VEXLOFI-471819 format. One record per residue (C-alpha): residue in three letters; chain; z, y, x; residue number from 1. Coordinates in steps of 0.02 Angstrom, whole numbers, plus 50000, padded with zeros to 5 digits. Each point is the difference from the previous one (the first is absolute). Layout:
BEGIN
['ALA', 'A', [Z, Y, X], NUM]
...
***
This chain:
BEGIN
['UNK', 'A', [50165, 49485, 48982], 1]
['UNK', 'A', [50102, 49912, 49901], 2]
['UNK', 'A', [50028, 49815, 49944], 3]
['UNK', 'A', [50095, 50003, 49841], 4]
['UNK', 'A', [50064, 49843, 49913], 5]
['UNK', 'A', [50171, 50003, 49967], 6]
['UNK', 'A', [50032, 50104, 50152], 7]
['UNK', 'A', [49902, 50133, 50099], 8]
['UNK', 'A', [49967, 50015, 50175], 9]
['UNK', 'A', [49922, 50102, 50111], 10]
['UNK', 'A', [49863, 49920, 50104], 11]
['UNK', 'A', [50008, 50132, 50133], 12]
['UNK', 'A', [50185, 49994, 50024], 13]
['UNK', 'A', [49999, 49800, 50020], 14]
['UNK', 'A', [49850, 50022, 50124], 15]
['UNK', 'A', [50125, 50135, 50108], 16]
['UNK', 'A', [50127, 49873, 49997], 17]
['UNK', 'A', [49882, 49852, 50071], 18]
['UNK', 'A', [49940, 50122, 50128], 19]
['UNK', 'A', [50179, 50056, 50040], 20]
['UNK', 'A', [50051, 49808, 50013], 21]
['UNK', 'A', [49851, 49973, 50102], 22]
['UNK', 'A', [50036, 50130, 50124], 23]
['UNK', 'A', [50193, 49925, 50022], 24]
['UNK', 'A', [49917, 49826, 50036], 25]
['UNK', 'A', [49886, 50070, 50137], 26]
['UNK', 'A', [50162, 50094, 50086], 27]
['UNK', 'A', [50083, 49804, 49995], 28]
['UNK', 'A', [49839, 49939, 50062], 29]
['UNK', 'A', [49992, 50126, 50148], 30]
['UNK', 'A', [50197, 49966, 50047], 31]
['UNK', 'A', [49978, 49818, 49983], 32]
['UNK', 'A', [49836, 50007, 50126], 33]
['UNK', 'A', [50101, 50088, 50118], 34]
['UNK', 'A', [50150, 49870, 49993], 35]
['UNK', 'A', [49872, 49856, 50026], 36]
['UNK', 'A', [49917, 50113, 50145], 37]
['UNK', 'A', [49825, 49904, 50031], 38]
['UNK', 'A', [49864, 50057, 50096], 39]
['UNK', 'A', [49984, 50155, 49888], 40]
['UNK', 'A', [49997, 50183, 50047], 41]
['UNK', 'A', [50155, 50078, 49940], 42]
['UNK', 'A', [49925, 50170, 49991], 43]
['UNK', 'A', [49865, 49960, 49896], 44]
['UNK', 'A', [50115, 49897, 49896], 45]
['UNK', 'A', [50125, 50133, 49969], 46]
['UNK', 'A', [49866, 50139, 49975], 47]
['UNK', 'A', [49890, 49902, 49891], 48]
['UNK', 'A', [50158, 49930, 49896], 49]
['UNK', 'A', [50074, 50182, 49975], 50]
['UNK', 'A', [49832, 50075, 49948], 51]
['UNK', 'A', [49967, 49856, 49868], 52]
['UNK', 'A', [50168, 50010, 49931], 53]
['UNK', 'A', [50005, 50190, 50011], 54]
['UNK', 'A', [49830, 50016, 49905], 55]
['UNK', 'A', [50057, 49863, 49865], 56]
['UNK', 'A', [50161, 50088, 49967], 57]
['UNK', 'A', [49901, 50173, 49970], 58]
['UNK', 'A', [49877, 49909, 49885], 59]
['UNK', 'A', [50139, 49908, 49900], 60]
['UNK', 'A', [50097, 50150, 49972], 61]
['UNK', 'A', [49851, 50098, 49958], 62]
['UNK', 'A', [49950, 49860, 49870], 63]
['UNK', 'A', [50185, 50000, 49953], 64]
['UNK', 'A', [50031, 50188, 49972], 65]
['UNK', 'A', [49829, 50029, 49880], 66]
['UNK', 'A', [50030, 50037, 49828], 67]
['UNK', 'A', [49945, 49867, 49880], 68]
['UNK', 'A', [49829, 50033, 49903], 69]
['UNK', 'A', [50017, 50028, 49816], 70]
['UNK', 'A', [49855, 49952, 49882], 71]
['UNK', 'A', [49937, 50124, 49898], 72]
['UNK', 'A', [49989, 49939, 49819], 73]
***
């Protein structure tokens, strides 16, 4: 899937970059939440944050590494 004007970009690659960036934000949120240390179950926080980050990173790399689809003329 390409959008072409003056340049071409792969939409799946950009979506993969976005998911990897969101995973980094989740990791940062988990760290900041643990520093603030409100009345939050730390085990749930770390397990949930780790799983969410891991899944987002896997999906991001999957989209990032897919070969671009070429249209047949």
